[in-house]
ZAMARGU-4260 file (C-alpha; in steps of 0.2 Angstrom, whole numbers, plus 5000, padded with zeros to 4 digits):
<rodrens>
0) 5070/4970/5046 | 5051/4967/5045 | 5040/4980/5037 | 5033/4991/5051 | 5028/5006/5041
5) 5013/4998/5032 | 5003/4992/5047 | 5008/5008/5057 | 5000/5019/5044 | 4984/5009/5043
10) 4982/5009/5062 | 4986/5028/5063 | 4973/5033/5050 | 4960/5024/5060 | 4966/5027/5078
15) 4975/5044/5079 | 4969/5055/5093 | 4961/5072/5087 | 4974/5084/5093 | 4975/5103/5088
20) 4993/5101/5080 | 4987/5087/5069 | 4973/5097/5061 | 4974/5104/5044 | 4981/5122/5043
25) 4987/5123/5061 | 5003/5131/5055 | 5022/5130/5059 | 5021/5143/5074 | 5008/5133/5082
30) 5018/5117/5079 | 5033/5125/5087 | 5024/5131/5102 | 5015/5114/5105 | 5032/5105/5104
35) 5039/5117/5117 | 5024/5113/5128 | 5024/5095/5126 | 5042/5092/5132 | 5040/5082/5148
40) 5022/5087/5150 | 5006/5076/5146 | 4995/5081/5131 | 4979/5084/5142 | 4988/5097/5151
45) 4996/5105/5135 | 4980/5107/5125 | 4971/5121/5135 | 4987/5131/5138 | 4992/5129/5119
50) 4975/5136/5114 | 4976/5151/5126 | 4994/5155/5120 | 4990/5155/5102 | 4975/5165/5105
55) 4986/5178/5114 | 5001/5177/5102 | 4996/5170/5085 | 5013/5175/5078 | 5031/5175/5084
60) 5032/5194/5082 | 5017/5196/5094 | 5025/5186/5108 | 5042/5195/5105 | 5033/5212/5107
65) 5030/5208/5125 | 5042/5206/5139 | 5048/5189/5144 | 5038/5191/5161 | 5022/5189/5151
70) 5028/5172/5143 | 5032/5166/5160 | 5016/5172/5167 | 5006/5164/5153 | 5015/5148/5155
75) 5006/5146/5172 | 5009/5129/5180 | 5015/5119/5165 | 5032/5116/5173 | 5049/5118/5168
80) 5046/5136/5165 | 5063/5140/5157 | 5054/5133/5142 | 5043/5149/5142 | 5059/5160/5142
85) 5067/5150/5128 | 5051/5151/5118 | 5051/5170/5120 | 5069/5171/5114 | 5065/5159/5099
90) 5051/5170/5094 | 5062/5185/5094 | 5075/5176/5084 | 5061/5170/5071 | 5055/5189/5070
95) 5072/5197/5068 | 5081/5183/5057 | 5067/5175/5048 | 5054/5188/5044 | 5042/5181/5057
100) 5041/5164/5048 | 5047/5148/5057 | 5060/5141/5046 | 5058/5124/5038 | 5076/5119/5038
105) 5082/5108/5052 | 5100/5116/5053 | 5091/5133/5054 | 5079/5128/5067 | 5093/5121/5077
110) 5100/5138/5079 | 5085/5144/5088 | 5085/5145/5107 | 5078/5130/5116 | 5077/5119/5100
115) 5086/5102/5099 | 5086/5087/5088 | 5068/5082/5091 | 5060/5099/5090 | 5069/5104/5074
120) 5064/5088/5065 | 5046/5088/5072 | 5043/5106/5065 | 5051/5101/5048 | 5041/5085/5046
125) 5024/5090/5055 | 5022/5108/5049 | 5031/5107/5032 | 5030/5089/5027 | 5048/5086/5025
130) 5056/5069/5026 | 5066/5067/5042 | 5066/5054/5056 | 5058/5061/5072 | 5061/5052/5088
135) 5053/5056/5105 | 5052/5045/5121 | 5037/5035/5115 | 5046/5032/5098 | 5061/5026/5107
140) 5052/5013/5117 | 5042/5007/5101 | 5059/5004/5092 | 5067/4996/5107 | 5054/4983/5108
145) 5049/4981/5090 | 5066/4981/5083 | 5079/4977/5096 | 5069/4966/5107 | 5071/4976/5123
150) 5058/4980/5136 | 5064/4998/5138 | 5075/5009/5128 | 5093/5014/5133 | 5099/5032/5135
155) 5095/5044/5121 | 5108/5044/5107 | 5111/5049/5089 | 5108/5030/5085 | 5089/5033/5088
160) 5088/5044/5072 | 5097/5030/5062 | 5085/5017/5069 | 5070/5028/5065 | 5076/5031/5048
165) 5078/5013/5044 | 5059/5010/5046 | 5053/5026/5036 | 5046/5023/5019 | 5053/5032/5004
170) 5037/5042/5002 | 5038/5059/5011 | 5019/5059/5015 | 5020/5041/5022 | 5036/5045/5031
175) 5027/5059/5041 | 5013/5047/5045 | 5025/5034/5052 | 5034/5046/5063 | 5017/5052/5070
180) 5011/5034/5071 | 5026/5028/5081 | 5024/5042/5093 | 5005/5038/5095 | 5008/5020/5097
185) 5020/5022/5111 | 5009/5035/5120 | 4993/5025/5120 | 4997/5006/5116 | 5015/5002/5119
190) 5016/5011/5135 | 5031/5010/5148 | 5022/5000/5162 | 5006/4992/5154 | 5009/4989/5136
195) 4993/4983/5127 | 5000/4971/5115 | 4983/4964/5110 | 4979/4981/5102 | 4996/4983/5094
200) 4996/4984/5075 | 5014/4977/5074 | 5013/4964/5088 | 5016/4950/5075 | 5032/4957/5070
205) 5038/4964/5087 | 5055/4956/5092 | 5051/4959/5110 | 5035/4949/5109 | 5043/4935/5099
210) 5057/4933/5112 | 5044/4931/5126 | 5044/4949/5133 | 5061/4947/5142 | 5065/4960/5156
215) 5081/4968/5149 | 5082/4981/5162 | 5079/4999/5163 | 5092/5012/5162 | 5081/5027/5161
220) 5084/5041/5173 | 5071/5042/5187 | 5064/5059/5191 | 5066/5064/5209 | 5050/5065/5220
225) 5041/5083/5217 | 5034/5084/5235 | 5047/5093/5246 | 5059/5096/5232 | 5068/5111/5227
230) 5057/5110/5211 | 5042/5112/5221 | 5050/5127/5230 | 5054/5135/5214 | 5036/5132/5208
235) 5029/5141/5223 | 5041/5156/5221 | 5036/5158/5203 | 5017/5156/5207 | 5019/5171/5220
240) 5028/5181/5207 | 5015/5177/5193 | 5001/5183/5206 | 5010/5198/5211 | 5010/5207/5194
245) 5024/5219/5188 | 5027/5227/5205 | 5035/5211/5212 | 5036/5206/5230 | 5048/5211/5244
250) 5061/5197/5244 | 5058/5194/5263 | 5040/5191/5259 | 5042/5179/5245 | 5034/5162/5252
255) 5039/5168/5269 | 5030/5154/5277 | 5040/5140/5268 | 5045/5127/5280 | 5063/5126/5274
260) 5071/5144/5274 | 5087/5137/5266 | 5077/5128/5252 | 5067/5144/5249 | 5083/5154/5247
265) 5090/5141/5235 | 5074/5142/5225 | 5075/5161/5223 | 5094/5161/5219 | 5091/5148/5206
270) 5077/5157/5198 | 5088/5173/5197 | 5102/5162/5189 | 5090/5155/5176 | 5084/5172/5171
275) 5066/5168/5177 | 5066/5181/5191 | 5075/5197/5194 | 5079/5206/5211 | 5078/5225/5211
280) 5078/5236/5226 | 5074/5222/5238 | 5060/5216/5227 | 5059/5201/5217 | 5049/5200/5201
285) 5047/5191/5184 | 5060/5196/5170 | 5057/5212/5162
</rodrens>
């Protein structure tokens, strides 16, 4: 396999975006919060929410001390609001089981609510400087093209970690940079629809480019259209609950003007099932 690490490191040092979680002294709690927020959410939407969150809750214990409703309210319009509940539960677990310090061990991180393979390794590597492969969607695309010669990655699997491990240098410091660089490259150069191969530091050793950019198909799951979806109805219900405050809203008044009454009812029922809303005395409110 060609050396991908050396050009990635040089490129990253000159081209990495200045993002809060990459700054010196950002801390493991901030890293953990940022990783929760970045799941399926663009960076430019995350940054202001992250800064507001950490100003309000600079430690896990400060978040755990407040009711889950406040986490959901602060989450605002970031989307996928169950992440707010999971982050609140993880903060409580960190406070109670780890002395209010985010653990650095991958296996311990994996026991926390809402944390999977990617987030656990991202915290261990980017907050604590440990050596592990870290693979997100952008990394998978870079590996698929540069190493496997495919236009798009296949479904996520454990093999992704093995593939990333294979390109990491032995140095712990350099390995962390390569992890970050592969993500950055996929985010800003080796993009899904319009890769800028002329700006890519590894184009001269990319298997996909060498093969003539073949279209090898795209098996990625497509996200359903948001407009008119149940997700949109759920978002409208949650916004109404966030705006209502602790007293909640009479259930019959929750987005009462929604065009599809059955969809409205499904949204309310699903939010209750997910723990994002509670129904008490014919009122609906955020979880207490």
